[in-house]
N, C-alpha and C positions, 0 to 999 in steps of 0.2 A: 129866619132870614130869607128863606126861599119864597119867591112870589112868581106868579104866572108871567109877569112882564120880564123879570130877571131871567127866568128859564128861557124864554124866547130870545131875549137879548144876548145871553151867553152862548146860545147855539150859533148865532151870527158872528159873535166875536171869535169863538173858537175856530170858525172856518178860516180866519186869517192865517192860521198855522197849518192848514190842511196841505197834504202833500201835493194835491192837484194845483192849488194856488201857487205853491212854491215853484213847481215845474213850469206852469204857464207864465209866471212872472219872469223866471229865468229865460224862457224862450223869447218873450217879448222884449226884454232888456237886451238880449243877445242880438236880435234883429235890428233894434235901434242902434246898437253900438256898431254893428257891421255896416249899416248905412253910413255912419259917420267915420268909417274906417278905423275903428278901435277894436281890431280883431283880438289882440291880446287880452283886453278886458272882457270881451265876449266869451272867450274860451275860459278865462279865469272864473267868471260868474258861474258857469256850468260845473266847473271843478268844485267850487265851494258848495253850491246848492245840492248837486247830485252826490258829491262826496259826503256832505253833511247828513243826507238821508241815509246813505249806506253806513256811516259811522254810528248814527243813532240806532239803526237796526241791529248792527253787530253788538253794541252795548246792551241792548234789550235782550238779545239771545244769550249773551254771556252772563248777565246779572240775573235774568229770569225772575223778576219780582212780580208777584200777582197784583192786579189792580184792586183798588179799594171797593169798587162796586161790582156789578155783575160781570162775568167773564165776557170779554169782547174779542171779536176776531178782526183781523186786519182788513180794511176796506180802502180801496183807491179807485177813483173814476167810476164809482158805482158798482164795483165788483168786490164781492166778499171772498177772501181767500181762506182756505181751510187751514188756518194757522193761528194759534193763540197770539194775542197782542199783549205784551207785558207793560208794566207800569213805569219802570225806571230805565232810562230817563224819558221825560215827556217829549215825544216827537213833535207835537204841535208847538210847544214852547221853544224847542231848539230850532225848528224851521223858521219861526217868526223872528227869533233872535238873529239867525244867520241872514235872513232876508233884509232885516232892518240894518244890520251891520254892512252888508254889501251895498245897499242903496246909499247909506250915509258915506261910506268910503268913496263910492263913485261920484256922488254929488260934490264932496269936498275936493276930490281930485280933478274932476272935469269941468265943474261949473264955478266961476268966481263968485263966491258968496261972502257977504260981510258977516262979522261976528254975530250980529243979532239974528240973521238968517240961519247961521250954523247952530245957534242955541235953540231955535225953533225946530230945526230938523232933529237935533239930538233929543229934545223934549218929546216930540211927537213919536219918534221911534221908541223911546223908553216907555212911554205910556202904552203904546200898542203891545210891546213885549209883556209888560206887567198885566195888561188886560187879558191877553191870551193865557198867560200863566194862571191868573186868577180864575178864568173861565174853566180851565181844565180841573181845578180843585173844586170849584162850585158845582160843576156837572158830575162830580164824583168819579172821574176817570183817573185821577192822580192824587197822590199825597203831596203835601207842601214840599217835602224834600225832593220829590221827582221834578217839580217845576223849578225850584231854586237851583238844583244841580244842573238842569238843562240849560239855564241861562249861563251858568259858569262854564259848563262843558262846551256850549256853543261858542262862547267868547274865546276859550282856549283854542278850539278848532279853527276859528276865524283868524286868530293871531298867527297860527302856524301857516295858514293859507296865504296870509299877507307876506310871509317870509319866503314862500316859494314863488310868488308872483313875479318878482324881478328875474327869476331864472327860467321863465317860460321862453323858449326859443321858437318863435313862430316866424317863418319866412313866407309871407304872402305877397 
């Protein structure tokens, strides 16, 4: 099933779940929301994205599951850290899950969309989540259970973050 084209394509797909992309996306969304005076949403996005990264990291350290392929080290923004990177749960899959859920939530909340547009947003977000999950398995960085659990754990984390959102008291 492995081909040169798929190898290259999956490397690009997997980048959609990279920590760098999540942080940059959160920063850009935050700036946009601040411009439109949506301070609460800007703060909440960062709580979800940065909190999700920390949540994933803590789970990895606690569960300590070895990767299926070669041992990898943590890398972010081109820097390799002298720390082993574990398999469960998949950080890339959890980050793209959280990013797509945040984007969907904000689009539905702030932009008047018709049902057909909402279905497109949900479909595209779901496809991107599944593509990143598959890319992590294809590239032999994770087991299927790592990716599947990451989607579930990301969804649960997001659910709890939506519950704390109304309680953010920001006086700006």
